[in-house]
N, C-alpha and C positions, 0 to 999 in steps of 0.2 A: 103411792108415786105420786104425782103432780099430773092433775085432771091433761094434759097437754101428752106428757107422755102415755098414758092411757090412752086416749084417743088414737093415736099412731101405733098402737098396739092393736087395739078392737079392729081400725082400718086397716092392719097387714093381714090378720086375723082371715078375717073376711074376704081377702084377695084371691079366688079360687087360682089366677092366674099366677100369683107373684106363690101362691103355695106350691102349684107344680114347679116351677123354676126353683126354688127353694130346694126342693127333696130331690130332683135330679142332679145338684150340684152337688148335696151331702150324701146322697149314697155312693155317686163317682167318686168325689174325693177321698172320701175315708175307706172305700175299697182298693186304691190301686197305693193309696200311703203305705196299710196294710202289707200289698204287695211290695213296695217297693222297700220297707222298712224289711222284710224278709229274706233279702239279698245280704246284710249285713251280717258278722260273727258275731256279733256283741253288742247290739243297737240298745239295751239298757244301761250296759257300760258305756256305751260313745255317747248318750245323755249325760251321764252323772260328769263326764267328762268334761262336754261341752258346759255346762252349769258351773262348774267349778273355774272355767277360763273366763265366762261370763264375770261373775263372781270377782275373778281376779283384777279386768278391767275397771268394772266400777268402784272395787275396794281404791283404786288406785291409777284412775282416771286423768288425775293431775298429770303426773309425770308420765304416763303415756300420749295424753296430747301433746306436751312438750319436746318429748321425744317425734311424733309425728310430723307434727307442721315444721320440725327443723329437719328431715328426712325428705318431708315435700317439698319445704322451699330450695333445697340444695338441691332436688328434680328440675328447680324451673315454675312450681307451679306457685301461685299466688295466692296466698293463707287470710281470709279473713275472717272474722270472730262477731257473730250476733248474740246478745246478747236476749235478744226476744224477738216477735215476729214483725215490729214495727224496722229496728236493725236490718232484719234480715231479708225484708221487701226492699229498702233504703239500697243498699248493697245491690242488688238485682239490678235499678233502677238506673244506680248510676254507674256501672260498666255497661249497662246498655245505653245510657247517654256518651258514654266517652268514644262509644264505637259509634256512633250515629244511626244503631239498629231501628228499625222497625219491624221484624220479625224472629220470633222465639220458636223454636221447633222443640217441645219438650216433650222428655221419655217421662215415664212414673213417676212419681216420688210423693211418697205419703208425708213428709216433711213439707213439701208446698200445700200440702192440703191444709195441714194443722195450720200452717202461718196466714190463708187465705192467699197465697201467689196470684194467682189468675186474675181474679179483681181487683188487686191492686193495679198489678200491672195494664190491662186494659181501660183502668181511669186513668194510668200514666200516658195513654195513646201508643201503645204498643202492642199487636196482634199478636198471639199466644194461640197454639195449637199443639191440643195432645195429639200424640203419634202412636199411642200405645189405642188396640183397638180396642177396647174396653174402657179404658177413659175415653176414644175420640166419638163412641157413640153416647155417652154419658155427658159429651159437655156438651153435642150438638143438642141434645135436650136436658141442655143447663140446668142438670143435678151433678150431686155429688156422687164418688164412688159408694155403691151399698158394699161393697167388700174390700179385704185388703190386695186381694188375688185377685180376682174376676169382676171390677171395678161395674158390671155389665148383666150380673148374677140374676138381680133380681129382672130381668127382661127377659121373653122368649123371641121366637124369629120373626113371629109375623110384626111385632111391635118395631125390631128392627127394618125389615123390611116397608114398614108405612114411612119408618123415619128417613129411610135414603129415598126412599121416593120423594118425597117433600123437600127433602136438603141439600141432595146430590144430583136430583134428576133421574134416579134410578129409576125402571119401568119396575112396579112393585113385582116384587120375587120372595119365596120364603126357602129360595137356594142358598144357602149358607155358605159354598163356594163363590157364587157370584157377587153376593156381597161384600164378603171377603176380599175379593179382587176390585172391587169398587170402591175401597178405603185406601186397597192399594194405590191404584192410579192416581186417587185423588189426594194424596199426602206425600207422592214420588215429588212431586213440584215442591213441595214444603219443603222438604230435605235439603234441594240442590237450592233454593231458593233465600233459606233460613241466617240471617247474619249470628243469629247465638244458637248451639243448642244447649237444652237444661235437662239437666239429669238431679237423681237421688244418690244415695252410695250403697252398697248393700253390706259393704264392708271395708276398712281402710285399718291396712297394715301398718301397724307401729314402727320397726324397724327398718322397713323400706319406704316409708314416703307414698304408698303404692294405692290406688283405688280400686275395689274390686266392684264389678255390675253385671248383675245376672241378669240375662232377657232372652224369650226364645223366639219373638219377631223380627229381629232385626234391627228395630224403629232403635233401642237404646245403641245401639252400632255406628247407627246412620249419623245419629244427634253428638255425638262424642268424636266424628271423624272426617264429615263433611262441613259441615260450618266453621270460618274462621275463628269463633269462640267459644270454647267450654263452660258454662258454670255448674259447678258440680255441688247441690245440696247436701251436709251430711251434719247428721244427728250425733252430737259430740261422744255418746256412749258408742256410738258403733266402728269399736274398735277391735281388731286382735292382734296379738303380742307379735305374731310372727306369721310364717309359712306356714309351719305344721296344724296351728292351730285354723290356718284360713281352711286348710282340706279337710280339719275337722267340719269346719263348719258347711264346706259347699257337698260335703258326704250328708247331713241333713236338713239345710234347708230344702235345698229341693223334692228329697224326697218327700218333706212335709207340705210344701206347699203340693207342688204337682204330679207325687208321686214319681219325678224322674231319679234317675240317678244323677245325674246333673242337667242345668240347661240347655239350650241349646246353644246361648251364646255366652260364657265368662268374659269380660272383658278386663285388661288387668292395664290400667293406667297411670306408666309412672312420669308425665308429663306432658309438655307442648310438642310439637313436630322440631325436631333438628336439624342441622345445615345435613343438607340431602335426600331429607326425608319427603316423599313424593305427595305425601296425604297427611291429615292431622288439625289440629287447630292449633293455630299462632300462640294462641292463649289459653291457658286452663285457669281455673278459677276454682277454688276450693271454699265454702262458708260453712265455716262450723258452728251450729245451732243448739245455743242452749233452750230460749222461752220454758226454761224452767224446771230443765232438769236438773242443773245442781241444787235447787229445792228439794226435788225429789230426792235426791240422793239420802237428803236427811231426814226423811221420814220412815215411818213402817214401812211405807210399800218401797222401798227402793230395789226389790226386786224383779219390780216390773221391767226395768231398766236393762233385764239379762235379755228382753225378747228380741229377737231377730227377725219378726215380721212374715212368718211365711203364712200366718192366716189359719195355722190347720188346729185351733182351739175355736174358730170359727164351723167352722164344717163337722166339728166335733158334736158341739152347743144343744142339745137341744130346743133352746129356748131363740137361739139365732134361727135355727132353720124352720121354724117355726113366723115368726117376726122381720126379718131382715135387718141388713142394716140401718136403712133410710127411718126406721121406728126408733132407734137409743138418739133417743134427741129431750135437750136440755132443757128446765124448767120456763127458758123465753122462749121454747120453741128449735133453738140453734141444732140443726144435727152433727152428731159426731164427728169427726175425725175419723175416730176410729171406734169401730162397732165391735159387738159380742164381748165372749169374754174381757179379752184383754182390750178394749175400750172402755168394760166396767172399770176395769183400775185406772188406766192412763188416761183418759177422759178427765176424773176427778182429781187424781194427781197432778198435771201439768195446767188446766183451765179451770179448776173449784171446785170444792164440795159442793159450794151455794147451790154451782147451777147445774153438775151432771152426777151427783152423789149421789141420787135414785138410782141409778142404771147398775148397779150392784143387786138392787133389788130383782133385775130383770134375771136370775140364775137359781136353777135346780139345787146348785149343790152336787151335784151330782161327782164330779170329778173326772171326767169325760174329756176335759180341756186340759187338769194337768196331765194325764195318761197321755195323748195328742202332743205335746208338747216339747219338741228336738230337745230343749236346753233346762227340760224339769223346772220347769216356774211353778210354785205350790201358789195356783190359781185362785182355790178354795179358799184359801188364808186371807190370801188378799182379798178377795172381794169380801171377805169377814171385818177385814178392818177396816175396809170403806164403809159398810154397813154402819160400825162403831163410831167414825166420825174420825179413823185413823189416818188423817190424812196432813196432818198441820207437821215442820217440822219440829224435833224433837230434841233437849239436850243431850249431851253425848252420854251425860253421866248416869243417864236412867234409863231403865229398861223401857223396849219399845210399847209396853203394850201397859203403860202408865201415862202416855198423854191420848185419853179417849176424849174425843168431844161427842156428847150426848147427841144421836143422831135419828133414831128413832122414832115411829111415831106414835103416842102415850099410852092406845091400849095393847100395842104392841108390848112396850116396857112395862104397860103394867103385868100381860102377860107372864111376863119373862123373870119380873121380880117372884110370881107364885112360883113361877117353876121353879127358882131358884130355891125358892124355901122347900120346897118339898124334895128337890136333889140334894142336898145339906143331909140328909138323915136317910138311911136307909127304911127304917120303918116307915116313914113318912114316904117314900117315894113309892116303895112298894104297895101301900095303900092304894097313893096315887094312878100307878100302875093299873090295878084292878080296876078301880072306879072307871077309869078311861076305858076299859075294856071290854065293860059290862054297857055302858052305855052309847060308845062308838062302835064295838067291837062284833062282827056277827051278826046279828041280829039286831043291833042294839037301836034303841028308838031316836037318839039324840044325833041331828045336822046342825053344821054350821049354816047361820045365813047368810046370803049370797054375795053379800057385799064382799065377805073373804076372798072369794075366786076361787076359795078351795072345792073339791068335788064339781068347778062349773070350767074353769081356766085351769085347774093346779089338780093332780091327784095328790088324795088324802090317803095314803097307808092308815088302814085300820090298827088299832093299836094291839097289840097281842094281851088275851085274857091273861095269861102265864107269861114269869118272869123267865132268864133265860135259863137262871138253874133249876127251875122247875121243868122245860121243857128240856132238860140235860139229862135231869136224873129220872125221867121219864122214859128216856132214848126218843124225844124224837131229835133231838139231833145227834149225829153220831161222832162220835171221841174221831180224831188223826185225821181232822181236818188240817191243811197244810196253810202256810203263808205260799202266796203269787208268787214271794221276792226269794228271790235264790241266794241259800245261806252256805257258808263253809261248816267246816265241822264245827267248830270253839262260838257256831251259830249268830258269827258276823258275814254282815252283806260285804264279797270281795271285792276290791278295788281293783280297777280297769287294768289288766295288763299293760307292761309297757309296752310304747311302740313297736318296738324290736322285734317282741316274741307274739304279736299279734302276726296273722295272717303271714308267718311265718316259711312256710310253704314256697320254696322256688321255682317259678315255671321258669323250663324250658322255651328257648327262641318260637320252636314249632307252635306250644301251647298259648306264647303272647299272641299268635299272628291270628292262632286261630279262637282266641276270648277276642281279640278286636274285632275280627271278623262278623261273627257273633252277633256282638255289639251295636255293632252300624247298622245291620242288616234287622237287628231288633230298632234300630232307630229308624229306620225307613232310607238307609243310603245305598249305596250300592258299590261293592268291592270287589277289585279285581286282583289278580298275582299274576306277576310277570316277571322276567328276567328285565336287566337294567338296559341290555342291549335290543330290548323287543319294545322298550318304555314309548320312544319316538313315533314307532309304527300302530302300536295300540290306539295313540288319540289321534293319532291323522285316522286309522280307520272308521274310531269312534265318529269324530265329527263327520267324515264323509258318510256315514249313516245315518249321522241326523240331521243332515243338510245344510250346514251350517258353511256361512262366506265368509265371516269377520269375529274373532274373538276377541276377546281384552286376558292380556298375560301379563302375567310378572318379567324382567330382562332375563336374558338368555344365562347369565353368570347366577340367577336363582333355579333355574329348573335342569332335568337333565340334558347332556350334551349334546348336543342337535335338534333337540325337538322344534324348537322353534324355526328351524331352518327345513327342516323337514315339512312342518304345518305350511310353511313359504312356498313350499316348493309342489305342495299338494293344492294349491292356486288359491289358500284359505288368507286372509288381510289380517293381520295382527295391530291391535291397536293396545300402544302402551299409557298407562297415565297421564292425563292433561285434562286441560280445563275441558274440551271440545269431548273428549271422549268419556267424562261423564256428564255434556249434555248428551251426548248420542248414546248412553249407557240404554236407554229404552230400548233401541233397536239391534242392541247387542246382548246375544241370549246366553253365551257361555264366557265364564273366566275361569281361566289355568292358574294354578299359585303353588306351590310349593310347601310342605308344613315341616318343621321343625324337629316334630317327634310325635307322638301316641299314648295316651290310656288307655290299655287293655280294661280295663276298671270301668268305666262310665262309657268307652266307645269315643275320647276326645282326642282332638286334633290339634296342635298347639302350631298357632301362625305367628310373626313376630312381622311387624311393623319396620320399617327402612329401606334405604337405598335401594330401589329395585325391588320393593318387594309393597307394593302400596294395601291398604286393607281395604279398599275401597275392592276391589278386583272382587275378592270372596266375596263381598257383598252387594253390590248391584245387579252384577246376572242373574238368571233364572236359573241358569246351571252353574254349578261349582266342582272343576275337577281339579282335584288336588293330589300332587306325586308325593309320597311317604316313601322314604327307606325301612327295610326290615328293621337293621337294626338301630333304629331309633325310638325303637316301640319298648315302652316299659309297661309294670303289672301294672302300678297304684297311680293314684291321681296326685300324691306325695310328692314324687320320685319325676312326676314329669312336673309340676308349679316348680320345682328346684334346679330344672335344666339352664344354665348361665347364661344364655340369649335370650332366656324368655325376662331376664327380669333385669337386662341392660337396653329393650329396646323402649323407645318412649312410650310404645301402646302395645298389645301383645292381645291374641285371642284364641280363644279356648271353644271348636267346635264340635257340638257333640248332633250331628244330623244335622238333616233340613230344617227352617223356619218352619214357625208352626204357633197355631193359638186353639184357642176351645173357650173364647171370650165371649160364643153367641151359643147360647143353650149345651154350655159343656161339648159343644158337638168337634170334633178334632181336623182342620183343615190344615194340610202341606202348603207351604207359600205362602208368606204374607210379605214383609219389606225384603227380608233375606232370599237367597234360593230355595225353592222348594224341589228341588235336585239337589245331591250330593254324592258324588261320584269318586273316590278313591280307587288311584291308580299304586298299587304297592310292590317293590322291587327289592 
């Protein structure tokens, strides 16, 4: 490995502050992921199915792109293609100049990191503000994200406290809710003043032309709803064929990334604001970014394009846990946009073997990354291919394992030749194993030199003095060990059952409501049951107890009959969507809306934008009260996604609890850019 890489590794290992931060992240992430996947009936089957979906998309990417572009344009989106980073940056700048933009509010997007967008926009005279809490912190520190999901994972609360004291004028504190609130206050004006909102895309649905974004804090909703222009950066491989495939990915991605059944906000964007819509951008632009992906499809590393950017391989990796994301640097010292196991394959594949090929050597090949991957990418295999130099495109007529560019250091290549010579003949291999056992095993006297790292920064397993066969015959190894892979009577791995046969139990209406209430309460929401005739009275009593004098609300036609009249009769002012209402939103604590439906599986409420239904009403206030009819509650997420009204609106959102973040020391903090309190009134 180059000296620059070694220096960064040694620096990371010697940093006790970093070690504590990384340990806390890994332990919690791994624990909550295991708990979240336990709620699935057949998680391994779902991983296989997701792998098949991603393979289908990558295999037929051109066809799915044509389909998506056609549908998205029909929905009113403006589509742009970018072959490389320079073209993508230029298109963002051109759109900004066409609208005389000066301020861009940006949600988290890894594509923007790989094309170095922020620096280019600032050089063009544009102000760019990161609005995700973790991204905001690292931007203030002039750093890059150190984790795909948790950008500031390398920092502790004291680091953030000193940063906010210096940059925001906040008196030094280590109180995480106080620091989060300071960021909320600083960024609220950015949301309301931004000319452009810029985001990434988690998934684009080919047969509907829809964009899907997952966020927890609410900043993603802000930047796609409040500014007049929305620009979305879409990695060209991030497509799914249809809504069933989207539902599958939504069951896996949040569980892998943050241990949630579903993120707090799942935004479903079909197009720009339509006539009569009270909010939403006037234009939605989608920049489809290649930046090496087409070439990567033609290499033995093509499977890495199946990745859905959950970050679970980073959390599982024992190497990342020790060195963190900023240690993954190229030969020139450039930090890889993607660290960990995923970055050790993706960076060489997209940005060059010469610069980033050494990253693949920072791996124990233990397989934990593959076990954690929600789409079952064989990362150890891909890491070995990078080590072997199998990064260049290969002819379609040749097996992928024929295009090998020698990559290992000379001493290692020599050692591998010796090993190959020994392994090719049973007698030679047995003799070599016995000799290694004498020299290195038990009380063996030979030690490897320190420059190899083995026994110092790496663990060296002592060779066995007996072969596997000898140990078996002597009874050291007991027969009857079963594979961890479940097989049927024919010895085959069973295929995933058809969707219609999974979870075939039909829940009664009462069970749906019970499951929904349980899920919402677990998420930190409040759930109230009442009769429809009591809905208005229930809301008035609630507002009076809260001492509210003014609220934001949807139009009367979108709420239970008589609700707003009862509220106004109680002396409470009702504000509807307007520019002034947006500016006054800081003094309005409560937003009142209705829900199209709900999914008991994830505790998710579906809200659609449209005339009389501004989505900002469910986003800007600190408290969100939402009406829900019992008959609109469904059991499963895929049922909710297929509600016709959900796909007909220009923008919709699935809400699963109050907004939240854990970007500072993995400490859960409720209430960030979206409401900190969610109250569901079900009738």
